[in-house]
C-alpha positions in Angstrom: 197.0 -91.5 55.3 195.6 -92.1 51.8 197.7 -90.6 49.0 196.6 -87.1 48.1 195.7 -86.6 44.4 195.4 -83.0 43.1 193.5 -82.5 39.8 193.5 -79.0 38.2 191.8 -77.6 35.2 193.8 -75.7 32.5 192.9 -72.8 30.2 195.9 -73.1 27.8 198.8 -75.2 26.8 201.1 -72.8 28.6 199.1 -73.2 31.8 199.3 -76.9 31.5 203.1 -76.6 31.5 202.9 -74.3 34.5 200.6 -76.6 36.5 202.8 -79.6 35.8 205.8 -77.7 37.0 203.8 -76.7 40.1 203.3 -80.3 40.9 199.7 -81.2 40.3 199.0 -84.9 39.7 196.3 -84.7 37.0 195.4 -82.2 34.3 191.7 -81.8 33.6 190.8 -80.7 30.0 188.2 -81.3 27.3 186.7 -80.0 24.0 183.5 -78.2 23.1 181.1 -81.0 22.1 181.3 -83.4 25.0 182.7 -81.3 27.9 180.9 -78.9 30.3 182.1 -75.9 32.2 185.8 -75.8 31.4 188.1 -72.7 31.4 188.8 -73.5 27.7 187.7 -75.9 25.0 190.7 -77.4 23.3 191.0 -78.7 19.7 192.0 -82.3 19.1 195.5 -81.2 18.1 195.9 -79.3 21.3 194.6 -82.2 23.4 197.1 -84.5 21.7 199.9 -82.0 22.5 198.7 -81.7 26.1 198.5 -85.5 26.5 202.2 -85.8 25.4 203.2 -83.1 27.8 201.4 -84.7 30.7 202.7 -88.1 30.1 206.3 -87.0 29.6 206.0 -85.3 33.0 204.9 -88.6 34.5 201.5 -87.2 35.4 197.9 -88.2 34.4 195.4 -86.8 31.9 191.7 -86.5 32.8 189.4 -85.7 30.0 185.9 -84.4 30.5 183.0 -86.1 28.6 180.4 -84.9 31.1 177.8 -83.4 28.8 174.2 -84.5 28.9 174.3 -87.0 26.0 171.1 -87.0 23.9 170.6 -89.8 21.4 172.4 -88.1 18.6 175.4 -87.4 20.9 175.7 -90.9 22.4 175.5 -92.3 18.8 178.3 -90.0 17.7 180.6 -90.3 20.7 182.6 -93.3 19.6 185.1 -91.5 17.3 185.9 -89.2 20.2 186.5 -92.2 22.5 188.8 -93.7 19.8 190.7 -90.4 19.8 191.0 -90.5 23.6 192.4 -94.0 23.3 195.0 -92.7 20.8 196.2 -90.0 23.1 196.2 -92.4 26.1 193.8 -90.5 28.3 194.1 -91.8 31.8 190.6 -90.9 33.0 187.4 -90.0 31.4 184.8 -88.0 33.4 181.2 -88.8 32.6 177.7 -88.3 34.0 175.9 -90.5 31.4 175.3 -94.2 32.3 175.2 -94.9 28.5 178.8 -93.9 28.3 179.7 -96.3 31.1 177.9 -99.0 29.2 179.8 -98.3 26.0 183.1 -98.1 27.8 182.6 -101.5 29.4 180.9 -103.5 26.6 182.7 -102.1 23.6 186.2 -102.5 24.9 187.4 -98.9 25.5 188.2 -99.8 29.1 188.9 -96.2 30.3 189.2 -95.6 34.0 185.9 -93.7 34.5 185.1 -90.9 36.9 181.4 -90.3 37.6 180.5 -86.6 37.9 176.9 -85.6 38.0 177.5 -82.3 39.7 174.9 -81.9 42.5 173.5 -85.4 42.6 176.0 -87.6 44.5 175.2 -87.1 48.1 175.7 -90.4 49.8 178.2 -93.3 50.2 175.6 -95.6 48.6 175.8 -93.6 45.4 179.6 -93.6 45.4 179.7 -97.4 46.0 177.0 -98.0 43.4 178.9 -96.2 40.6 182.1 -97.9 41.8 180.4 -101.3 41.4 179.3 -100.2 37.9 182.7 -99.1 36.6 183.7 -95.8 38.2 187.2 -95.7 39.6 186.1 -92.7 41.6 183.1 -90.4 42.0 182.8 -86.6 42.3 180.8 -85.6 45.4 178.1 -82.9 45.3 179.3 -79.6 46.8 176.2 -79.2 49.0 177.1 -81.8 51.7 177.6 -80.6 55.3 180.6 -81.9 57.1 178.6 -84.1 59.5 177.3 -86.0 56.5 180.7 -86.1 54.8 182.3 -87.6 57.9 179.6 -90.2 58.2 179.9 -91.0 54.5 183.6 -91.6 54.8 183.1 -94.5 57.1 181.2 -96.4 54.4 183.0 -95.5 51.2 184.6 -98.4 49.2 185.8 -96.2 46.4 187.5 -92.8 46.2 185.4 -89.7 46.3 186.7 -86.4 44.8 186.0 -83.1 46.5 186.3 -79.6 45.2 188.7 -77.7 47.4 189.0 -74.5 45.3 186.8 -73.0 42.6 183.3 -72.1 41.4 180.4 -74.4 42.3 177.7 -75.1 39.7 174.2 -75.2 41.1 172.1 -75.3 38.0 172.4 -76.6 34.4 169.5 -76.5 31.9 169.6 -77.4 28.2 167.2 -74.5 27.7 168.7 -71.2 26.5 167.5 -69.2 29.5 169.6 -66.1 28.8 168.6 -66.0 25.1 164.9 -66.4 26.1 165.3 -63.4 28.5 167.0 -61.3 25.9 164.2 -62.1 23.4 161.6 -61.1 26.0 163.3 -57.9 26.9 164.6 -57.0 23.4 168.2 -57.0 24.6 171.1 -57.7 22.2 174.0 -58.8 24.4 176.6 -61.5 24.9 175.8 -64.7 26.8 179.3 -66.0 27.2 181.2 -66.6 30.5 183.6 -63.8 29.6 180.7 -61.4 29.6 180.6 -61.7 33.4 176.8 -61.9 33.9 175.3 -62.7 37.2 172.0 -63.0 39.1 171.3 -61.5 42.5 168.6 -62.4 45.0 166.0 -59.7 45.6 166.6 -60.1 49.3 170.4 -59.9 49.0 171.7 -57.4 46.6 175.3 -58.5 47.4 174.7 -62.1 46.1 176.5 -62.9 42.9 175.3 -66.0 41.0 177.4 -66.2 37.8 175.5 -67.3 34.7 176.4 -68.0 31.1 175.0 -69.8 28.1 176.8 -72.0 25.6 175.8 -74.8 23.1 175.0 -77.1 26.1 172.5 -74.7 27.6 172.6 -72.4 30.7 174.9 -72.7 33.6 174.5 -71.0 37.0 177.1 -71.0 39.8 176.8 -70.4 43.6 177.3 -66.9 44.9 180.5 -68.0 46.8 183.4 -69.9 45.2 184.8 -72.7 47.3 188.0 -72.4 49.4 188.4 -75.5 51.6 191.9 -74.6 52.9 190.5 -73.8 56.4 189.0 -77.3 56.5 191.6 -79.2 54.6 193.0 -81.1 57.6 189.5 -82.4 58.6 188.9 -83.5 55.0 192.2 -85.5 55.0 191.5 -86.9 58.4 188.3 -88.4 57.0 190.2 -89.8 53.9 189.0 -87.2 51.4 192.3 -87.0 49.6 191.2 -86.5 46.0 191.2 -82.8 45.5 189.9 -80.8 42.6 191.0 -77.2 41.7 188.7 -75.5 39.2 189.9 -72.3 37.5 186.9 -71.6 35.4 186.5 -68.2 37.1 190.1 -67.7 38.2 192.1 -67.1 35.0 195.8 -66.8 34.4 198.8 -67.0 36.6 196.9 -66.6 39.9 195.3 -70.0 39.4 198.7 -71.6 39.1 199.9 -69.8 42.3 196.8 -71.2 44.1 197.6 -74.6 42.8 201.1 -74.3 44.2 199.6 -73.6 47.6 197.6 -76.8 47.6 200.6 -78.7 46.3 202.7 -77.4 49.2 199.8 -78.3 51.5 199.9 -81.9 50.2 203.7 -82.1 50.6 203.5 -80.9 54.2 200.7 -83.2 55.1 202.4 -86.2 53.7 205.5 -85.3 55.7 203.3 -84.9 58.8 204.3 -81.2 59.1 201.1 -79.3 58.2 199.7 -77.1 61.0 196.6 -75.0 61.6 198.8 -71.9 61.5 199.9 -72.8 58.0 196.3 -73.4 56.9 195.5 -69.9 58.1 198.4 -68.4 56.3 197.7 -70.3 53.1 194.1 -69.3 53.2 195.1 -65.7 53.4 197.3 -66.1 50.3 194.5 -67.8 48.4 192.2 -64.9 49.2 194.8 -62.4 47.9 195.1 -64.4 44.6 191.3 -64.9 44.1 189.7 -62.7 41.6 188.4 -59.4 42.9 184.6 -59.2 43.1 184.2 -62.9 43.7 183.7 -64.1 47.3 185.0 -67.2 48.9 183.6 -69.6 51.5 183.3 -73.2 52.6 179.9 -73.8 51.0 177.6 -76.1 52.9 180.4 -77.6 55.0 179.4 -76.0 58.3 175.7 -76.2 57.8 173.4 -78.3 60.0 172.3 -81.2 57.7 168.7 -80.3 58.5 169.1 -76.9 56.9 169.8 -78.4 53.5 167.0 -80.9 53.3 
């Protein structure tokens, strides 16, 4: 079995400490200018402190640089990369090919993770980005298991899968919420903390979280992901790089969920994980998950023809 790697987002320095104590392998953080959809945007001083904590613990630091980089941003990104070299970031997450070019040809030499949200749906894409400098690639969340299993037979580089957390389905640089407020003469907050959501006219129970920030508008799927019921199948097909995203699961409960996945990893590596444990762990995750937010396995059980 391939080594299982667990990456977890963090909302505070205190939560970083708790997640490290819980046993996650990588801490995923960033700042406001170059990072998208994080539980918290840290200052440079905070990132430096986090980097020290992570490395003292013998773990790895992943820093998000996954914003859509327009010309002014790509021109200004180099001081940030210099800073990331100073704090010895282990991985940089990016979706911009220009950043891969700068990393390779200007000597930064970060281990890069390619993350384009919904766009990586085949082994050829994973292998392409691996051949062009990505140490691993983040898979789209909208891939049925039949395609995942077929994909695993052809992967030459690691692919990360989201095993817990909210799933982004749309990002636009346009201020869609502000435009709506302007049209309807509403004066309201647009932040993630405001808790806004969309609902389908045909399904009043749907709950598509939406917020707006300096990078535009972000919309998330009606169900958050919980892959614990399918975790054994994922590992059997060598999907062993797991991401836990706490953007909509704040506080101590997210740490407790991380502990469940760490325990799952330990049992699997010892050859002692069972379907009964998966069921019990899934029940615990559901108790810890925020009230009012639903959980599911996304597109995992869909017929591939249904999503084309």
